[in-house]
C-alpha positions as CSV (number, residue, x, y, z in Angstrom):
1,X,22.7,32.6,20.5
2,X,19.9,32.3,17.8
3,X,21.2,30.7,14.9
4,X,19.4,30.5,11.6
5,X,18.9,26.8,11.7
6,X,17.1,27.0,15.1
7,X,15.2,29.8,14.0
8,X,14.1,28.0,10.9
9,X,12.9,24.7,13.4
10,X,10.9,27.2,16.0
11,X,9.2,29.9,13.3
12,X,6.7,27.1,12.3
13,X,5.7,26.2,15.8
14,X,5.6,30.0,17.0
15,X,3.4,30.4,14.2
16,X,1.2,28.0,14.6
17,X,0.9,28.7,18.3
18,X,0.0,32.3,17.2
19,X,-2.4,31.4,14.7
20,X,-3.9,28.6,17.5
21,X,-4.9,31.5,20.0
22,X,-6.1,34.1,17.5
23,X,-8.4,31.5,16.3
24,X,-9.5,30.7,19.9
25,X,-10.0,34.3,20.8
26,X,-11.9,35.0,17.5
27,X,-14.2,31.7,18.4
28,X,-14.7,32.7,21.9
29,X,-16.1,36.2,20.7
30,X,-18.1,34.8,17.7
31,X,-19.8,32.3,20.7
32,X,-20.6,35.3,22.6
33,X,-22.4,36.9,20.1
34,X,-24.1,33.3,19.0
35,X,-25.5,33.1,22.4
36,X,-27.6,36.2,22.0
37,X,-29.7,35.0,19.0
38,X,-29.3,31.5,19.8
39,X,-33.2,31.3,19.9
40,X,-33.3,32.7,16.5
41,X,-30.5,30.2,15.0
42,X,-31.1,27.0,17.0
43,X,-34.6,27.2,17.8
44,X,-36.6,26.4,21.0
45,X,-33.9,24.4,22.3
46,X,-31.2,27.4,22.0
47,X,-28.4,24.6,21.3
48,X,-26.8,23.0,17.9
49,X,-26.4,19.5,17.2
50,X,-24.0,17.6,19.4
51,X,-20.8,17.5,16.5
52,X,-21.3,20.8,16.3
53,X,-20.4,21.8,19.4
54,X,-16.9,21.3,18.6
55,X,-16.7,23.3,15.3
56,X,-14.9,26.3,17.4
57,X,-12.1,23.6,18.0
58,X,-11.8,22.2,14.9
59,X,-11.5,25.5,13.4
60,X,-8.7,26.7,15.9
61,X,-7.0,23.6,15.2
62,X,-7.2,23.9,11.4
63,X,-5.9,27.3,11.3
64,X,-3.0,26.3,13.5
65,X,-2.2,23.5,11.1
66,X,-2.4,25.5,8.0
67,X,-0.1,28.1,9.4
68,X,2.7,25.5,10.5
69,X,2.9,23.7,7.0
70,X,3.1,27.1,5.6
71,X,5.6,28.5,7.8
72,X,7.4,24.6,7.4
73,X,7.2,24.7,3.6
74,X,9.0,28.4,3.6
75,X,11.5,27.2,6.0
76,X,13.2,24.2,5.1
77,X,15.5,23.7,2.0
78,X,13.5,22.6,-1.1
79,X,13.6,19.2,-2.3
80,X,16.4,19.0,-5.4
81,X,15.5,16.5,-7.9
82,X,18.7,15.9,-9.6
83,X,21.2,13.1,-10.6
84,X,23.6,14.4,-8.1
85,X,21.3,14.4,-5.4
86,X,20.5,10.8,-6.0
87,X,24.2,10.3,-6.3
88,X,24.9,11.7,-2.9
89,X,21.6,9.7,-1.6
90,X,23.2,6.3,-3.2
91,X,26.7,7.3,-1.3
92,X,25.2,8.1,1.9
93,X,23.0,5.6,2.7
94,X,23.7,2.7,0.3
95,X,22.0,-0.7,0.1
96,X,24.6,-3.9,0.2
97,X,24.7,-7.2,-1.3
98,X,27.2,-9.4,-0.1
99,X,27.9,-12.7,-2.1
100,X,29.6,-15.2,-0.1
101,X,30.3,-17.6,-3.3
102,X,31.8,-21.3,-3.1
103,X,34.7,-21.8,-5.3
104,X,35.6,-25.1,-4.9
105,X,36.5,-27.5,-7.0
106,X,33.2,-29.5,-6.6
107,X,31.7,-26.3,-8.0
108,X,33.3,-26.9,-11.5
109,X,31.7,-30.4,-11.7
110,X,29.3,-30.3,-14.8
111,X,25.7,-31.7,-13.6
112,X,23.9,-28.2,-13.5
113,X,21.0,-26.7,-15.6
114,X,18.2,-27.8,-16.8
115,X,20.0,-30.0,-19.0
116,X,22.5,-31.3,-16.8
117,X,25.6,-29.9,-19.0
118,X,27.0,-26.7,-17.1
119,X,29.1,-26.7,-14.1
120,X,28.0,-25.6,-11.1
121,X,29.7,-22.6,-11.7
122,X,28.3,-22.0,-14.7
123,X,24.8,-22.2,-13.3
124,X,25.8,-19.9,-10.2
125,X,27.1,-17.1,-12.7
126,X,23.8,-17.5,-14.5
127,X,21.6,-17.3,-11.5
128,X,23.4,-14.0,-10.2
129,X,23.2,-12.4,-13.3
130,X,19.7,-12.9,-13.5
131,X,19.6,-11.8,-9.7
132,X,21.3,-8.3,-10.4
133,X,19.3,-7.5,-13.8
134,X,16.4,-7.2,-11.2
135,X,17.9,-5.6,-8.1
136,X,18.5,-1.8,-8.0
137,X,22.1,-1.8,-9.0
138,X,22.3,2.0,-9.5
139,X,21.6,2.2,-5.6
140,X,23.4,-1.2,-4.3
141,X,26.9,-1.9,-3.7
142,X,28.4,-5.6,-4.1
143,X,30.6,-7.3,-2.2
144,X,32.2,-10.8,-3.0
145,X,33.8,-13.3,-0.4
146,X,35.3,-16.2,-2.0
147,X,35.4,-19.6,-0.2
148,X,37.3,-22.8,-0.1
149,X,39.1,-24.2,2.4
150,X,39.2,-20.6,4.0
151,X,37.8,-17.4,2.9
152,X,39.0,-14.5,0.9
153,X,37.4,-10.8,0.2
154,X,37.5,-10.8,-3.6
155,X,35.7,-7.1,-3.9
156,X,34.2,-4.6,-1.5
157,X,31.3,-2.4,-1.9
158,X,31.7,-1.9,-6.0
159,X,29.1,-0.6,-7.7
160,X,30.9,-1.7,-11.1
161,X,28.5,-4.9,-12.3
162,X,31.4,-5.7,-14.7
163,X,33.9,-6.6,-11.8
164,X,31.1,-8.8,-10.6
165,X,30.5,-10.7,-14.0
166,X,34.3,-11.2,-14.3
167,X,34.7,-12.8,-10.9
168,X,31.3,-14.9,-11.9
169,X,33.1,-15.7,-15.3
170,X,34.5,-19.3,-14.3
171,X,37.7,-17.7,-13.0
172,X,40.1,-20.9,-11.0
173,X,40.0,-18.9,-7.7
174,X,40.2,-22.2,-6.0
175,X,44.1,-21.9,-7.1
176,X,44.3,-19.4,-4.2
177,X,43.3,-21.4,-1.5
178,X,45.2,-24.9,-0.3
179,X,43.4,-28.0,-1.0
180,X,41.0,-29.3,1.5
181,X,37.6,-29.5,2.4
182,X,34.9,-26.5,1.8
183,X,35.0,-24.5,4.7
184,X,31.7,-22.7,3.9
185,X,31.4,-21.2,7.8
186,X,34.7,-19.6,7.3
187,X,33.0,-17.6,4.8
188,X,30.0,-16.4,6.4
189,X,32.7,-15.3,9.5
190,X,34.6,-13.4,6.7
191,X,31.3,-11.6,5.8
192,X,30.1,-10.9,9.2
193,X,33.7,-9.4,9.8
194,X,33.0,-7.2,6.4
195,X,29.3,-6.1,7.1
196,X,29.4,-5.7,10.5
197,X,30.3,-1.5,10.1
198,X,27.4,-1.0,7.7
199,X,24.1,0.7,8.8
200,X,21.7,-2.0,10.4
201,X,19.6,-3.8,8.0
202,X,21.1,-2.5,5.0
203,X,22.9,-5.8,3.8
204,X,21.6,-8.7,1.6
205,X,23.6,-11.5,2.2
206,X,23.6,-14.1,-0.5
207,X,25.2,-17.5,-0.3
208,X,25.9,-19.3,-3.1
209,X,27.0,-23.2,-2.9
210,X,26.7,-26.9,-3.8
211,X,26.9,-27.5,0.1
212,X,29.0,-30.1,-0.2
213,X,31.1,-31.0,2.9
214,X,29.4,-28.3,4.9
215,X,29.7,-28.8,9.0
216,X,26.8,-29.1,10.3
217,X,27.6,-26.9,13.7
218,X,29.7,-23.5,14.1
219,X,27.4,-21.1,12.5
220,X,29.0,-17.7,13.1
221,X,26.5,-14.5,14.4
222,X,25.6,-11.8,11.9
223,X,25.6,-8.6,12.5
224,X,23.0,-5.8,12.5
225,X,23.4,-5.1,8.9
226,X,22.0,-8.3,7.8
227,X,18.8,-7.9,6.9
228,X,18.1,-10.8,4.4
229,X,19.6,-13.6,3.8
230,X,19.3,-15.5,0.5
231,X,20.9,-19.5,0.3
232,X,21.3,-20.8,-3.3
233,X,21.7,-24.2,-4.3
234,X,23.4,-25.5,-7.9
235,X,24.2,-29.0,-8.8
236,X,21.9,-32.1,-9.7
237,X,20.6,-32.6,-5.8
238,X,19.5,-36.5,-6.8
239,X,22.6,-37.7,-9.0
240,X,25.8,-36.1,-8.7
241,X,29.1,-36.9,-9.2
242,X,32.2,-38.1,-8.2
243,X,35.4,-36.1,-7.2
244,X,38.5,-37.4,-4.9
245,X,37.1,-40.6,-4.8
246,X,33.3,-39.4,-3.0
247,X,30.0,-38.5,-4.4
248,X,29.4,-35.1,-4.4
249,X,25.9,-33.2,-5.1
250,X,23.8,-30.6,-4.1
251,X,23.3,-31.1,-0.5
252,X,19.3,-29.4,-0.1
253,X,18.9,-30.6,3.2
254,X,22.2,-29.0,4.7
255,X,21.7,-25.7,2.3
256,X,18.3,-25.2,4.0
257,X,19.6,-25.8,7.5
258,X,21.7,-23.1,6.9
259,X,19.3,-20.7,5.4
260,X,16.8,-21.4,8.6
261,X,19.6,-20.7,11.1
262,X,20.3,-17.6,9.4
263,X,16.7,-16.6,9.3
264,X,16.7,-16.6,5.6
265,X,15.3,-18.5,2.7
266,X,16.8,-21.3,0.6
267,X,16.3,-21.5,-3.3
268,X,17.0,-24.5,-5.3
269,X,18.6,-23.0,-8.3
270,X,19.7,-25.8,-10.4
271,X,17.3,-25.2,-12.7
272,X,14.8,-22.2,-11.8
273,X,16.3,-18.7,-11.6
274,X,15.4,-16.7,-8.3
275,X,12.0,-15.8,-8.1
276,X,11.2,-11.9,-8.2
277,X,8.9,-12.2,-5.6
278,X,12.2,-13.4,-3.5
279,X,14.3,-10.8,-5.0
280,X,11.6,-8.1,-4.2
281,X,11.4,-9.3,-0.4
282,X,15.2,-9.2,-0.1
283,X,15.4,-5.5,-1.0
284,X,12.2,-4.8,0.7
285,X,12.5,-2.5,4.1
286,X,10.5,-3.2,6.4
287,X,12.0,-1.8,9.4
288,X,10.0,1.3,9.2
289,X,6.5,2.3,9.0
290,X,4.5,4.2,6.5
291,X,4.4,6.8,8.6
292,X,8.0,6.8,9.8
293,X,9.4,7.2,6.4
294,X,7.8,10.5,5.7
295,X,9.7,13.6,6.1
296,X,9.1,17.3,7.6
297,X,8.1,18.4,4.1
298,X,5.4,15.7,3.5
299,X,4.1,16.3,7.6
300,X,3.8,19.8,6.2
301,X,2.2,19.2,3.6
302,X,-0.5,16.9,5.2
303,X,-1.1,19.2,8.1
304,X,-1.6,21.8,5.2
305,X,-4.3,20.4,3.4
306,X,-6.2,18.5,6.0
307,X,-6.4,22.1,7.7
308,X,-7.5,24.0,4.4
309,X,-10.4,21.0,3.8
310,X,-11.6,21.3,7.3
311,X,-11.9,25.4,7.3
312,X,-13.7,24.9,3.7
313,X,-16.0,22.3,4.7
314,X,-17.0,23.2,8.1
315,X,-19.4,25.9,6.8
316,X,-21.1,23.7,4.7
317,X,-21.5,20.8,7.1
318,X,-22.8,23.2,9.7
319,X,-25.2,24.8,7.1
320,X,-26.8,21.1,6.4
321,X,-26.4,19.0,9.8
322,X,-25.3,22.2,12.4
323,X,-29.1,21.9,13.6
324,X,-32.3,20.2,13.6
325,X,-34.3,23.6,13.5
326,X,-35.8,24.5,10.1
327,X,-37.5,27.9,10.7
328,X,-39.3,28.1,7.5
329,X,-40.5,24.4,7.3
330,X,-41.7,24.7,11.2
331,X,-43.7,27.8,10.6
332,X,-45.4,26.5,7.6
333,X,-46.2,23.2,9.9
334,X,-47.4,25.4,12.4
335,X,-50.0,26.8,10.3
336,X,-51.4,24.2,8.5
337,X,-52.3,22.6,12.2
338,X,-53.7,25.9,13.4
339,X,-55.9,26.0,10.4
340,X,-57.0,22.3,10.5
341,X,-57.8,22.7,14.5
342,X,-59.9,25.9,13.7
343,X,-62.0,23.5,11.2
344,X,-62.4,20.5,13.6
345,X,-63.3,22.7,16.6
346,X,-66.2,25.0,14.0
347,X,-67.7,21.4,12.8
348,X,-67.8,20.2,16.4
349,X,-69.8,23.6,17.8
350,X,-73.8,23.7,18.3
351,X,-75.5,25.6,15.3
352,X,-76.3,28.3,17.8
353,X,-73.2,28.9,19.1
354,X,-71.7,28.7,15.4
């Protein structure tokens, strides 16, 4: 049984095939008529220039392209430009920002910022607020996983930035964990679990930490949904502060190693914000080429434009460069050459013969 959807998909192909067959038949008939007057049209050689031999095929293909494009545009649903449509696209295929946030007590040490008077968590809040100000938040959902001696999801797939701002607002979330060493890899494992069912290459993973007591082994494997990874370091990487009888500072070398092993980039955000280029690269989609992003509607418009342009320009091109034979110019040249030959013969002949 032929459905309306199947008919809308097959109708453009049938229209293109019929147009191609009719155009080919017309070109065949036209070629037979031209062959009868080839000497008048093309001169003694009785054939056009080499490129003009392809003109019948180009006209037939252009007619088929126009037919396919017109039929496709008539059968596909019109594109709607509305807030509801944009919302539907965002719900069906959202972008994700998955933030692994270090909430250990060392993040409350005051040695961050340009003047060193901010706590590391306050600096993380400023950096991430600047980050979210420059991402397409209307098409993005944010998830936050808190990390200390373990990992706990705080919010999953929120589109309300105020919720994220509240999480970053220096909440004492370390009280939700048992005291111990920072298990940053536990946060990465939890992030992998959260993101495993999301669309491939749809997620930007952001790790915010001072790198304190991060192990050198045990890196978890990230799922296919993770597209980019950005490791953000906070805290003074030189001086640092003491906590629990040990010296704590931003471990730049360890954070760079984590970024490299995750296939991402590291940014020392203790004094500088995350660059706009890094944010743009984190949300740019390069898994598809430019032609793969085109829909059926764009292909129909492209076929219609190219086909119509070819049909319009071919007659002009054939008139200007279809043949090297120029009847008027060659006739005048022949007449001039004939008069010159007659004069030369008359001058060379003997007087009696003249």
